[in-house]
C-alpha positions in Angstrom: 108.2 95.3 147.1 111.6 96.1 148.5 113.3 93.3 150.4 114.8 94.7 153.6 115.8 91.5 155.4 119.2 89.9 155.3 118.1 86.3 155.3 121.6 84.9 155.5 122.2 86.9 158.7 119.2 85.3 160.5 119.6 82.1 162.4 117.7 79.1 161.2 115.7 79.0 164.4 114.8 82.7 164.1 113.6 82.2 160.6 111.6 79.2 161.5 110.0 81.2 164.4 108.9 83.8 161.9 107.5 81.3 159.5 105.6 79.5 162.3 103.2 82.5 162.4 102.3 82.3 158.7 99.1 81.1 157.0 99.7 77.5 155.9 98.0 77.8 152.6 99.7 81.0 151.6 103.0 79.5 152.7 102.6 76.4 150.5 101.5 78.5 147.5 104.5 80.8 147.9 106.9 77.9 148.3 105.6 76.2 145.1 105.8 79.5 143.2 109.4 80.0 144.3 110.5 76.5 143.6 108.2 75.4 140.8 107.7 72.1 142.7 104.2 71.0 141.6 104.8 67.7 143.2 104.7 69.4 146.6 101.4 71.1 145.6 99.8 67.8 144.6 101.0 66.2 147.8 99.5 68.9 150.0 96.4 69.8 148.0 94.1 67.5 150.0 94.8 69.6 153.2 93.1 72.6 151.6 89.3 72.4 151.7 88.5 76.0 150.9 89.8 79.5 150.6 89.6 80.7 154.2 92.3 80.1 156.8 89.9 77.8 158.7 89.7 75.6 155.6 93.4 74.5 155.9 94.0 71.3 157.9 97.8 70.6 157.6 99.3 68.0 159.9 102.0 69.3 162.1 104.7 67.2 160.4 103.7 68.6 157.0 103.7 72.2 158.3 107.2 71.7 159.9 108.5 70.4 156.6 107.0 73.4 154.7 108.6 75.8 157.1 112.0 74.0 157.0 112.0 74.1 153.2 111.0 77.7 153.0 113.7 78.7 155.5 116.2 76.8 153.3 115.1 78.6 150.1 115.2 82.0 151.7 118.6 81.4 153.3 120.1 80.0 150.1 118.8 82.7 147.8 118.9 85.6 150.3 115.4 86.4 149.2 116.6 87.2 145.7 114.7 84.6 143.7 113.0 85.4 140.4 109.3 85.8 140.2 107.5 82.8 138.7 105.8 83.4 135.3 102.3 84.9 135.7 100.9 82.4 133.3 101.5 78.7 132.7 101.1 75.5 134.5 102.5 76.6 137.9 100.3 79.7 138.2 97.2 77.9 136.9 97.7 75.0 139.4 98.2 77.4 142.3 95.2 79.5 141.4 92.9 76.5 141.0 94.2 75.1 144.3 93.5 78.2 146.3 90.1 78.6 144.7 89.2 74.9 145.2 88.0 74.7 141.6 89.0 75.3 138.0 89.1 79.1 137.5 88.1 80.9 134.4 90.7 83.0 132.6 89.2 86.3 133.7 89.2 85.1 137.3 92.8 84.3 137.1 93.5 87.8 135.7 91.7 89.2 138.8 94.2 87.2 141.0 97.1 88.7 139.0 95.6 92.2 139.4 95.3 91.8 143.1 98.9 90.6 143.2 100.0 93.6 141.3 101.3 91.4 138.5 98.8 92.2 135.7 100.8 95.0 134.3 97.9 97.4 133.6 96.8 98.5 137.0 96.6 102.1 135.6 95.0 103.5 132.5 97.5 105.0 130.1 97.4 106.9 126.8 97.2 104.9 123.7 100.5 106.5 122.6 101.6 109.9 123.8 99.6 112.4 125.9 97.6 114.7 123.5 98.2 118.4 123.9 94.4 118.8 124.2 94.5 117.0 127.6 95.8 120.2 129.2 92.5 121.9 128.4 90.3 119.2 129.6 89.0 119.2 133.2 87.4 116.8 135.6 85.7 117.6 138.9 85.3 114.9 141.5 82.8 115.2 144.4 84.2 113.4 147.4 87.6 112.4 148.6 86.7 108.9 149.7 88.4 105.8 148.4 86.5 105.8 145.1 87.2 109.5 144.4 90.8 109.0 145.3 91.1 105.9 143.0 89.8 108.0 140.1 92.1 110.9 140.9 95.1 108.6 140.9 94.5 107.6 137.3 94.0 111.3 136.2 97.1 112.4 138.1 99.3 109.8 136.4 97.8 110.7 133.0 98.3 114.5 133.4 94.6 115.3 133.1 93.6 118.4 135.1 91.2 117.5 137.9 90.1 118.7 141.3 88.3 117.0 144.2 85.7 118.9 146.3 84.8 117.4 149.7 82.5 118.9 152.3 84.6 117.3 155.1 87.8 118.6 156.6 89.9 115.7 155.6 90.1 112.9 153.0 88.8 109.4 153.7 85.1 109.6 152.9 83.0 107.3 155.1 86.1 106.4 157.1 86.6 110.0 158.1 82.9 110.5 159.0 82.3 107.3 160.9 84.3 107.6 164.1 82.0 105.8 166.6 83.4 103.5 169.2 84.5 100.1 167.7 84.2 101.3 164.1 86.1 99.0 161.8 85.9 96.9 158.6 84.3 93.6 158.0 86.5 92.7 155.1 90.0 91.5 155.8 92.6 94.3 155.9 95.0 92.7 153.4 92.3 92.8 150.8 90.5 96.0 151.9 93.1 98.2 150.2 94.2 99.1 146.7 95.9 96.4 144.7 98.4 99.0 143.4 99.1 100.3 146.9 99.2 97.1 149.0 100.2 97.4 152.6 102.0 94.6 154.4 102.1 95.9 158.0 98.4 96.0 159.0 98.1 95.8 162.7 94.9 93.7 162.7 93.5 91.1 160.3 90.4 93.3 160.3 91.4 96.9 160.8 89.7 99.5 162.9 88.7 102.9 161.5 91.8 104.9 162.5 94.1 102.5 160.7 91.9 102.5 157.5 91.7 106.2 157.5 95.4 106.5 157.9 95.9 104.2 154.9 93.6 106.2 152.7 95.3 109.4 153.6 98.7 107.9 153.1 97.6 107.0 149.5 96.6 110.7 149.0 100.1 111.7 150.0 101.8 108.9 148.1 100.2 109.8 144.8 100.6 113.6 145.3 96.8 114.4 145.5 96.9 117.0 148.3 97.1 120.0 146.0 94.1 118.7 144.1 91.7 118.6 147.0 89.6 121.4 148.4 88.0 120.6 151.8 85.0 122.2 153.4 83.4 122.7 150.0 79.8 121.6 149.6 78.4 121.0 146.1 74.8 122.1 146.2 73.9 121.5 142.5 75.3 120.4 139.2 73.7 121.2 135.9 74.8 120.2 132.4 75.2 123.1 130.0 74.4 121.7 126.5 75.7 124.7 124.7 79.3 124.0 125.9 79.0 120.3 127.0 80.1 121.2 130.5 78.9 120.6 134.0 78.2 123.7 136.0 78.7 123.2 139.8 77.3 125.5 142.4 79.5 125.2 145.5 79.5 126.6 149.0 82.5 127.2 151.2 81.5 128.7 154.5 79.5 131.8 153.5 81.1 132.0 150.1 79.5 130.7 146.9 81.3 129.8 143.7 80.4 128.5 140.3 82.7 126.0 138.7 82.7 124.6 135.2 84.2 121.3 134.2 84.1 118.9 131.2 83.5 115.8 133.2 81.9 115.3 136.6 82.5 112.3 138.8 80.3 111.7 141.8 82.1 109.9 144.7 79.1 110.5 147.0 78.3 106.8 147.2 75.3 104.9 148.5 75.8 105.4 152.3 76.3 109.1 152.8 73.0 110.5 154.1 72.1 109.2 157.6 68.6 107.8 158.1 67.5 109.3 161.4 64.1 108.4 162.7 61.9 111.5 163.2 60.7 110.7 166.7 58.3 113.1 168.3 59.5 114.7 171.5 63.1 114.9 170.6 63.3 118.6 171.3 62.2 117.9 174.9 64.8 115.2 175.6 67.2 116.5 178.2 70.0 114.1 177.3 72.1 113.8 174.1 70.9 112.0 170.9 72.9 111.5 167.7 73.4 109.2 164.7 76.3 106.8 164.7 77.7 108.6 161.6 77.5 111.9 163.5 79.1 110.8 166.7 79.2 113.4 169.5 82.7 112.9 171.0 81.9 115.5 173.7 79.4 112.9 175.1 81.1 110.9 177.9 79.4 107.5 178.0 81.1 106.4 181.2 78.6 105.4 183.8 75.7 106.6 181.6 72.4 105.1 180.7 72.5 104.5 177.0 69.8 103.5 174.6 71.1 102.0 171.3 68.4 102.2 168.6 69.1 99.6 165.9 71.1 96.4 165.7 72.8 96.5 162.3 76.4 96.6 161.3 77.2 99.9 163.2 75.3 98.8 166.4 77.1 95.4 166.2 80.4 97.3 166.6 79.2 100.1 169.0 77.4 97.8 171.5 80.4 95.6 172.5 82.7 98.6 172.6 80.7 100.7 175.0 79.0 98.0 177.1 81.9 97.6 179.6 81.9 101.4 180.4 78.2 102.4 180.5 75.9 102.0 183.5 73.2 100.4 181.4 72.9 99.6 177.7 69.4 99.1 176.2 69.2 97.8 172.7 66.0 98.5 170.8 65.7 96.2 167.8 62.9 96.0 165.1 64.0 92.6 164.0 67.0 90.3 164.8 70.1 90.0 162.6 72.2 87.0 161.6 75.6 87.1 163.1 78.6 85.1 161.9 81.9 84.4 163.8 85.0 84.9 161.7 88.4 83.4 162.5 90.9 86.2 163.3 88.3 88.9 163.3 89.3 90.4 166.6 93.0 89.4 166.4 96.2 91.4 165.9 98.6 90.4 163.1 101.7 88.9 164.8 104.9 90.9 164.3 106.6 87.8 162.8 103.9 87.5 160.1 104.2 91.2 159.4 107.9 90.5 158.8 107.2 87.7 156.4 104.6 89.7 154.6 107.1 92.6 154.2 110.0 90.5 153.1 108.7 87.5 151.2 106.9 88.9 148.1 105.5 85.5 147.0 104.0 85.0 150.4 102.5 88.4 150.4 100.9 87.9 147.0 99.3 84.6 147.8 98.2 85.8 151.2 96.3 88.6 149.5 95.0 86.2 146.8 93.8 83.7 149.4 92.2 86.6 151.5 90.4 87.9 148.4 89.0 84.5 147.5 87.9 84.0 151.1 85.9 87.3 150.8 84.7 87.5 147.2 81.4 85.8 146.7 82.3 83.2 149.3 78.7 83.1 150.4 77.2 83.3 146.9 76.0 79.7 146.8 73.8 80.4 149.8 72.3 83.5 148.2 71.1 81.9 145.0 67.5 80.8 145.0 66.8 77.1 144.3 63.2 77.1 142.9 62.9 73.4 143.7 63.8 73.8 147.4 61.0 73.0 149.8 61.6 76.1 152.0 62.2 74.8 155.5 62.6 77.7 158.0 62.1 80.1 155.2 65.5 79.2 153.6 66.0 79.3 149.8 68.3 76.4 149.1 70.2 73.6 150.7 73.3 75.8 151.0 71.2 78.5 152.7 69.7 76.0 155.1 73.2 74.7 156.0 74.4 78.2 156.6 71.4 78.9 158.8 72.1 75.8 160.9 75.8 76.9 161.3 74.8 80.4 162.3 72.2 79.1 164.7 74.8 76.9 166.4 77.3 79.7 166.7 74.8 82.1 168.2 73.6 79.6 170.7 77.2 78.9 171.8 77.9 82.6 172.2 74.9 83.1 174.4 76.1 80.7 177.0 73.6 80.5 179.9 71.4 83.1 178.3 69.6 80.6 176.0 66.4 82.4 176.9 67.4 85.2 174.5 68.1 82.9 171.5 64.5 83.2 170.1 64.8 87.0 170.3 68.2 87.0 168.5 67.4 84.6 165.7 65.8 86.2 162.6 62.7 84.9 160.9 64.2 85.6 157.5 66.9 83.5 155.8 70.6 84.3 156.1 72.0 86.8 153.6 68.6 88.5 153.1 70.3 91.4 154.9 73.9 92.2 155.4 75.7 89.4 157.2 77.2 90.8 160.4 80.7 89.9 161.5 80.4 89.2 165.3 82.2 91.9 167.3 81.1 90.2 170.5 77.5 91.3 169.9 75.8 88.0 170.9 78.0 87.4 173.9 77.4 91.0 175.0 73.9 90.0 176.1 75.3 87.9 178.8 76.2 91.1 180.6 74.0 92.1 183.5 73.9 95.8 182.4 72.7 95.0 178.8 69.0 94.6 177.9 67.5 93.5 174.6 64.1 94.9 173.7 62.1 93.6 170.8 60.4 96.9 169.9 61.4 99.9 168.0 61.7 103.4 169.5 58.4 105.4 169.1 59.0 108.7 170.9 61.2 110.7 173.3 60.4 111.8 176.7 62.4 114.3 178.7 64.3 111.5 180.4 64.3 108.7 177.8 62.6 106.8 175.0 59.3 105.0 174.8 59.2 101.8 172.8 56.5 100.2 170.7 55.1 98.4 173.7 54.6 101.6 175.6 57.5 101.1 178.0 59.8 103.9 178.8 63.6 103.4 179.0 65.6 105.9 180.9 68.5 107.4 178.9 71.2 109.9 179.3 72.3 109.3 175.7 70.4 107.9 172.7 72.4 106.6 169.8 70.7 106.0 166.4 72.5 103.1 164.6 69.8 103.2 162.0 71.8 103.2 158.7 71.6 105.4 155.7 69.1 106.5 153.0 70.7 104.1 150.5 67.9 104.0 147.9 67.8 107.8 147.6 71.2 108.0 146.0 72.9 111.2 145.0 70.4 113.0 147.2 72.9 115.5 148.7 73.4 117.2 145.3 70.7 118.4 142.8 71.8 117.0 139.5 70.2 118.4 136.3 71.0 116.8 132.9 69.9 117.5 129.3 66.7 119.3 128.7 66.4 120.2 132.4 65.8 116.6 133.5 66.8 116.1 137.1 68.1 112.9 138.6 65.0 112.7 140.7 62.9 112.9 137.6 64.7 109.8 136.3 65.1 107.9 139.6 62.3 109.2 141.7 62.9 109.0 145.4 64.2 105.4 145.5 64.6 103.7 142.1 68.1 104.5 140.9 69.4 102.7 137.8 72.6 103.1 135.8 74.7 101.3 133.2 77.2 99.3 135.2 76.1 101.4 138.1 78.2 104.2 136.6 76.4 106.3 134.0 72.8 107.3 133.1 71.1 108.5 129.8 70.3 112.2 129.7 73.4 112.9 131.9 76.3 113.2 129.6 79.8 113.3 131.0 78.6 112.3 134.5 80.0 109.2 136.1 78.9 107.7 139.4 81.1 105.8 141.8 79.6 103.2 144.1 76.3 103.8 142.3 73.1 101.8 141.9 73.5 98.0 142.1 77.2 98.0 142.7 77.2 97.0 146.4 78.6 93.5 147.0 76.0 91.5 149.0 77.8 88.1 149.1 81.3 89.1 150.1 83.8 91.5 148.5 85.7 94.7 148.9 84.6 98.2 148.0 88.2 99.0 147.2 87.9 96.3 144.5 84.8 98.0 143.2 86.5 101.4 143.3 89.4 100.1 141.2 87.0 98.6 138.6 84.9 101.7 138.3 87.7 104.3 138.4 89.5 102.4 135.6 86.4 102.3 133.5 85.8 106.1 134.0 89.5 106.9 133.3 89.4 104.8 130.1 86.3 106.7 128.8 87.8 110.1 129.7 91.1 109.1 127.9 89.1 108.0 124.8 87.1 111.3 124.8 90.3 113.3 124.9 92.1 111.3 122.3 89.1 111.4 119.9 88.3 115.1 120.5 84.9 114.2 122.1 83.1 116.9 124.0 80.1 115.0 125.1 79.5 111.2 125.9 76.1 109.9 126.9 75.4 106.2 127.4 73.1 104.9 124.7 69.6 104.3 126.0 69.4 100.8 124.5 72.7 99.8 126.1 71.4 101.1 129.4 68.1 99.3 129.1 69.6 96.1 128.0 72.0 96.1 130.9 69.3 96.8 133.4 67.0 94.1 131.9 69.8 91.5 132.2 70.6 92.7 135.7 67.0 92.6 136.9 66.7 89.0 135.5 69.8 87.9 137.4 68.7 89.7 140.6 65.4 87.7 140.5 67.5 84.6 141.1 69.1 86.1 144.3 67.8 86.1 147.8 67.4 89.9 148.1 64.5 89.7 145.6 62.6 87.2 147.8 59.7 89.2 149.3 60.3 88.4 153.0 61.8 90.6 155.7 63.1 94.1 155.1 66.5 95.1 153.9 68.2 98.3 152.7 69.2 96.4 149.6 65.6 96.9 148.3 63.4 99.9 147.9 59.9 100.1 149.3 58.5 98.5 146.1 60.7 95.5 146.4 63.2 96.2 143.7 66.9 95.6 144.6 68.7 98.9 144.1 71.9 98.4 146.1 73.4 95.0 145.3 74.7 93.7 142.0 73.9 90.1 140.9 77.3 89.6 139.3 80.4 88.0 140.8 83.2 90.4 141.5 85.3 88.9 138.7 82.4 89.2 136.2 81.8 92.8 137.1 85.5 93.6 136.9 85.5 92.0 133.4 82.6 94.2 132.3 84.4 97.3 133.4 87.5 96.4 131.5 85.5 96.5 128.3 84.9 100.2 128.4 84.2 101.6 125.0 82.8 104.8 123.5 80.9 102.6 121.1 78.3 102.3 123.9 77.9 106.1 124.0 76.3 108.7 121.9 79.1 111.1 121.4 79.6 114.7 120.0 82.8 116.3 119.0 84.0 119.1 121.2 81.8 122.2 120.5 84.3 124.7 121.6 88.0 125.2 121.8 90.2 124.9 124.8 89.8 126.0 127.5 86.2 126.3 128.3 84.2 129.5 127.9 84.4 131.5 131.1 81.2 132.7 132.9 80.8 136.2 134.2 81.3 137.0 137.9 78.6 138.5 140.1 78.8 139.9 143.6 78.2 136.5 145.0 79.6 134.2 142.4 83.2 133.7 141.3 83.9 132.0 138.0 86.3 129.1 138.0 87.3 126.3 135.8 88.8 123.2 137.3 
């Protein structure tokens, strides 16, 4: 980070004003790092009761003293203080304090990674780049955050690669989802790459345009533009065993092309194919109807009658955003959702705090670390099943029951005088069974006279509206489906065929995906999946974190293949089966495996296919142990480059 401020030119009062907008916990941690004063840490440790900003209860006189001392340090040093050691008593004490417990070594390494202080954010060659790297190729499907993270590794290593994306711009889900109110439910300062940290987020929880701009800035920053082809749909991908290459059939407009590549990386993800209810009568509806991920921006909602089908994460953002401008808003819900209030969720970052984040590196590092710890697995204790619990209100543990009571109190407060709606808004299933929704003003929205909650699903269209499960018709000019995605049917947009003609649907069926580390599958050599089966974080975490872990793993395996002259690498079946057996055993201990309610985390047979049971730190540690010893490998069968394929009238041959 480049220090731009001239601290000695700032008045003491101006510096104190800027520091008054900082997070107290991050300020304390930064000050102790900068001064090495563990006595100050021990004195103030009791004011920190947890990792979130709401868990800090500093008396005013203590806060004033912290700010005064930080101002003095900055003025005296001009901001040019040396970084504290990344190991040792000071760092360990700071890490344990912000976590509220003794942290394991690999957890401390995760903090250092997120601070950009680990020293190995990127995969590098063991010694020098082999000449054979120039003849190796990687194709990436999707220019979302995971595909971009992988591309950054390959770009730095000089490995030829290309990204194919069916959209007209990079950003993945953040380019596709443009509905009103679209934003993130993970804090901005953690919802970003640790190696491309941003200090000037406008909101503590950013909205879609700012996130998209960040991702596209990363594309420019790392020089990826020339490596991306937009408007290219990959229809199928087949593994050619004779050359150990993947053969991709692509479509660009009316043109078809065949592409060969040594390694194929899927950045399609779990949430890419919208789940749109097939309601009869839609062709007769005179208004407009569309899914939230396919928002029709030509539809002017002002003064219109709108029916919102669904009440999940997207609906929770859409509803409050459009309620003030529509004539009526009718929400059709199948079942209620738990909603949690989050401090700062709807707030802008003060300009003074942006200044501190951009000019005091120690503060920026500990602010990100505290933010990470307030997100990662923060609700995990309430998601672990206690087999001895007596199950009041369907809860699974004392922690889960306490969370339920807190959420119930919050939702009741938000309803104000509309307590008659509380029963309709409170789920019958325990908290965390489904995705916990950050409150965008969803509960309070139902106090509005123009908003109606209906406890029935949509059954069919009429010419002028929608009929619900109770037979009642709701007039509508516009119907919005906020009904989620086909999460269990992963990789469904591309026909993948592996060894012996085995397809991914042969292996996974329609809704039972499995992979080693969520990344690789037997019978599909040289294929790696980003944000694959059982890699979603169900108890708090960042998909950027997952993208970094998975892309580093993939880049390491690709590096080792090139350095060892490996043409084909297929995960060993016993490794795959052992991992999945351990994973399933751990998942049985988690709330998502409890057979109550419905959730996109499970398939129709009750197996959890979306979420991982591991902590974020444990999963990261697993991905750092990438080794070809877990793969069946074959030496390269051919020289460099790959054998070209003949052109036809409709097919052009290409090699990535």
